[in-house]
N, C-alpha and C positions, 0 to 999 in steps of 0.2 A: 926521629919523633912522628907521630902518625896525625893524621887529622882530627881524630878524637880529640887528643893532647893537645890540637889548636884551640880546643874550644872550651877546658876547664871553668874561665871566668869570664867569658866572651860577654860583648852585649846581644842582647838583643833583638840588634838594628838586620833588618831583610832585605839585601838589593836586590830580590827577584818582588818583593811585594814593600815597596818603598809608603812611608806614609802621606797623605795628601799634601801637609805642608810642603816636604824635602823640595821638590820642583819650586817653589818661592824664594826657598831658604833651606839648602844645603850644606849648609858650613856648621852649624851647629853640632848635626849626625857627625861627623868627621871631626870635629875636635872632639865631640865624647870618645870617639872609636882611638885615637890620637891618643888620646891619654887613658883609656884602660882597655883597649884592646885592638892594639897599632896590628896583629896579623891576623884579622878576623873569619871566621870559619861561614861562607856562604851555606843557604840553604842547600844549595844542589852540590855540595861538597868543594865548592874551589873557595881560595882563602881572601882576602880581599885586603889590601896594604896600602897604609895613610899617612906613614910618617917619609917626610921628606928623605932622608936616608937611605931606608929601607927602600922608596922607591926607585929612588938612583941605584941603590945597589942590583936591584930585577932587574932595572934596565941592562947595565952593564956587566951582568952575567953572559959570555960569549954562548954558556952550553944550553942556555934557553932558549926556545924555539917559538915563532908563531904560527906556523901552519897545524891547522885545525881541523883536517879533512873530516877525521872519526869525528867531532864532538859537531861537526857544521852538518856533515851527512847526519846525521840523526837527526838535528834542529832544523834543518832545511827542506831535506829531500833531494831527490835530482832535480837539475836542471839548472839554468844560467845562473840564476841565485847562486847558487851551489859552487858552477863554476868559475865565477867572479871573485867569491871570498874566501878561494883557495888555488887561484893561479895567476890572479895580479901580484903588481911587486909589492904591496903592502902585506900580503898573505902566505908571503914565500919566504926561506929563509937562505943563507951563502950555500951553493955559489948561485944558484940563480936568482935574488934580491940581488947579489952586487951586477949580475949580467945585465938586470933588468934596470939599475939603478945606472950604471953606466952610461945606458943611451941617452938616458934622458938628462941627467944631469949637468950638460953646458946649457939649457936653457932655462936654471935655474939657477946659474952663479948672479955675484952681486952686480959684473958688469953686465949681464944677459937682463937680468931684471932693474936695472937702471935706466937701462933703453925705455924701459915700459914708463917712468917719470909723467913724459910730460901726456900721455896717452892716459892715465889714471886722472890728472890736471884737468884733461877738456875733458872727459865722463864727468868728473863731481862737477867741476862749476857750471857745464848745461844742465846737470839734474839741479845744481843750483837757483839757475835763473829760471827755471820751471817752476821752482816753488817760491818762486817772488811775488807777492803780493796775497797769498795762501794764508789765511790766520791760521789755520789749525791743521794737521795730517797726520796718519798711519806713520809711524819714523819707520817702519817695519819695513812697509807693503809700497810706502811711496820716495824711498830712499834709499835704505840702506841694503836692500836685496836688488838694487837694482843696478849698481856701484861693482862687483865681484862679477856676476853674470854676462854685463857686456862685456868687464875686459879675458874673461875663462874663452867667451866665445872669439876674439882677437887671436887667443893663443891658440886654440884648440883649429884657426881655420874658417870655422862656423859665422856665416851673416848673425848677423847682434834678433834680427826678428825671430831666429830660430829656440834662442834665451831661454822664455820661458816653458817649453816643453822639454826641452833637456834638463831644465833645474828641477822638475815636476817627474823626471823618468830619472834623475838621480836621487833624488828624496825616498823614491820607493825602492832604491838598492839598501840604503842607510837602514833605512828603519829596525830592517830585522837584526840587527846589530845589540839592539838593545836586552837588557838581561834576561826581562819576560816579555814577547812578541805571539801576537795573536796570530792561529795559523792566515788570517786573514790578510794579515797584512806582510806574511809569507809569501803568502799567491799573488799577492800585488807584488812583492819583490822579484816574484818571478819573473813576472810580464814585465814589467820596467826596466829588468837587465836585459830581455831578449830585446826591448821594444828598443831603448837605448843602443844594443848591438848592432841593430839592421839599421838605424838611422847613418851610425857613424863609420857601415863597413863601406857606402858607396865613396864618401870621402878617401879613405885608403886606397880604391882602386882604384880612384882619378890622378890622386897623386903618384901612384905607381904604372899610371900610363905617360903620366912628362919623363921629361930630360929628369935628374935632380938637381934641386937649385944650387946654386955654390950657397948662399946663404939663406936658410931655411926662413920662410916667412911667417911659418906656423909649426908647432910644435908635429902634428901627421905628418906635414912634409919633412920635419927633420929626422926624424924614424924611421921613414920609408927610403929617407937618402943613407941613413945607417945600415937599415938594412938591403940596400942595393951595394954596398961598400961591403955586406960582408956579415956584418952583425948580427949576430945569432939570435933574431925575434921576430916570431912570427907574427901573421896580419890578428889573431885573437887577443895576443898579448900587445899590438898595439893599440886594439878598442878595448884592454881592458884599462891601459895606460889614462889615456882619455875619458874614460868615466872615473878613474882615480881622481886626474887632475882636476874636472869638475868638482868633482864633490868635496875634494878636500880644497878645495879654491871658491868655493861657492858660500855653502854652508856655514863654514869656520869662519870666514869673512865676515858673513854677515849677519852674525851670532856677537863676533869680537866688535863690530859696530854699535849693535844696538848694545849691549852690555857697557861698552863703554861709555858710551853718549850718557847711558841710565849711569851711572855712576859720576860723570862729569854733570849732571843735573843733580845727582842729590848730595855732591861736597861741590856747592858754588862756588866756594873758594878759590878751589882748583879747576873751575872753569873760567874763572876771571884770569887766571894766572895763564892757560894756554890762551885767552883770547889778548895780552896785552904783552906773552914773553914767549919768541918763538925758539926762541932757543929751548925750551924745555920739551918739544917734542920726541927725542933722541929717549931720553927718561922719560918721558911721558906714556912711550909706544910699550917698552919693555912693563910698566908697572899695569896699564891697560889689557896686559896677557895674562900678567899673575894674578891680578886681580879680578877680570871676568872669566878667565881659563875656560874657551868652549867647547874644548875635549876634554871633559872630565874625566873618561874613564879609557887606557888601555891593555891588553893583555898577552899575557905569555904562556909557556906551558914550562914544568923543570924536568929536567930528563937528568935532574942526581939532586940527593938531595943539598940544599942550599941557605947557609949560616949568614943571615943579612943582622946588622946592629939590632933589631925588635925580637930576633930569635931563630926558627929553621924552620924551613919548608921543606914537608918530606917530595920524593921525585913524583916525577908523573901527577904533578899536579898544576891544577889551572890558576894559574894567577892573575887576578882584576886589581890592575894599578890603577890608584886614585891618584891623578896628579894636580884634580883639583886640591884633593886638601893637603898634598905635600907645596902647593904654593899660598896656602893659610899656616901654614906650621908654624908655630910661637919657637921653638926650637931653631930657627935661620932667620927668618923676619921678626923686624919687631914691629909690635901691633899692626899684626897680620890684616886685621879686616878694618885697618884706616889704607882708605885710598889718596895715596901721594905722589905728586909726578916725578916728584925731585929724590925721590927713594934712590941713594945707594949706600952700598949694595943689592944686587936685584940678582939672583944668581935663580931665577925662576925657571920652572920644568914643563912650559907651554908649551913648548916642541918636544918633548921628550930628549931623551937622551941615548947616546949610543950607535952603533950603526942605523938604526931604524930613526934614527931622530926626521923630523919631518923636514921635506924636500922644498915647502915651497915657504918655507919662511921668510927670506926677503923678499917673496911677494907682500907677504900680510904685512910685515912692516912697513912697506911700502902704500900700498892702499890705504893703512891706518892713519901712519904717517900724514900722509898729502890730506886726508879726509876729514881729519879731527881739529884741526884748524880751518879751515877752509870756510867749514862749518861756523865754529866757530864766534869767526869774524865776521860772517856775512849775517848772521841771525845772534847777536849778543845777545839778545833780552830773550831768547828762547827759555821753555820752562815747562815742564810734564805736567799734563792733565791727570788728574786720578793717577791710581798704581796701573804699570803694566803688565797684561798676562803671560806666564812662560808657558813654553812648550814642554807638554809632557813628555819630556825624554830624560834619561837616565843615561845617557852614553852624552850625546850631545847638549851644553847647553844652553837655549836660547832663548828669546823673546817674539813668542807669535802675533803680539799685539802690543804697541806703545804709545800713546796717543800727546802730540806735543803745538803746543802754542809758538809759533814762531815768533812773533808781533808782539 
């Protein structure tokens, strides 16, 4: 099947030129695509896959690749941004992906993340104490964005006071991954990536100059220990991994906390359940992940003709995977637009699937599972003031500003 044949009855939706109301509510557009054009041809020749079973099938195809050196070379040009988005683990295929993932896996096991629970509880409780006495806050600025950046600083072994600086550098690295992006954003991405690498390099050199820690106190120390023990990881790969950890652990978790809180405030019955019934935390976190899905889109490139439940995709095709749509697929989820903390089963795809499944999923679950119940019990009368402002970002769904009255 050719790319032209894919579009014979296609929707006019263009991921590279979305309507203004897409940012506030993308879900009707994806429902239309699921129902009428599940393998949608985009204006650049890529295809957008929106149904749950199709998304899962693309992810689980072991012949698909994530490396986009040719495409990103044309999009970004030479420089630090291109280096990061082609040389870091997220954009590497086996065996390099597996080699790099094996080095950091010990820091993201269930038991390793479980040891951070006390730290998360302390961060959240301290921030909630600081909010006591305030009548109204910007939830993202004053609360949600502060939790993951403090924790990621601890994980990296970077002083917390540098949190805002590395958060801003990390954001510049991510923006160019959107389908349509300006030359200014790409230039800022190159500059932000280089600045971030320059910032991290002295921390790597410092740990290299010390004896290896028996139990590494942070991820840089741990990767350096692995390096000294003979694991094949370079200094630049350590640095790129740290940038991935920051962006994977801050941007999406901030967005998840904001989207989850909005959902709770829009579904007051669910909010009241969370206040009174702590046993709902486990299923509730999974529903927050399904309903919010902060990472909306990912990508693969086919290396052969790929037949999936919704049709056939030609070889050498860039495939954009809409996990945000898969998580609202009526074929899998009953009443998918309903927010239900008790939803079972809930086989959402918020973390992806296959060999590239999100490394930090235990950390995200921990942060949301600790934060939302503490927040709801501390401010049981909190309410939304007006409507939130959503970030104009297609790949990452998040809230830019959300005013909340606490008392």
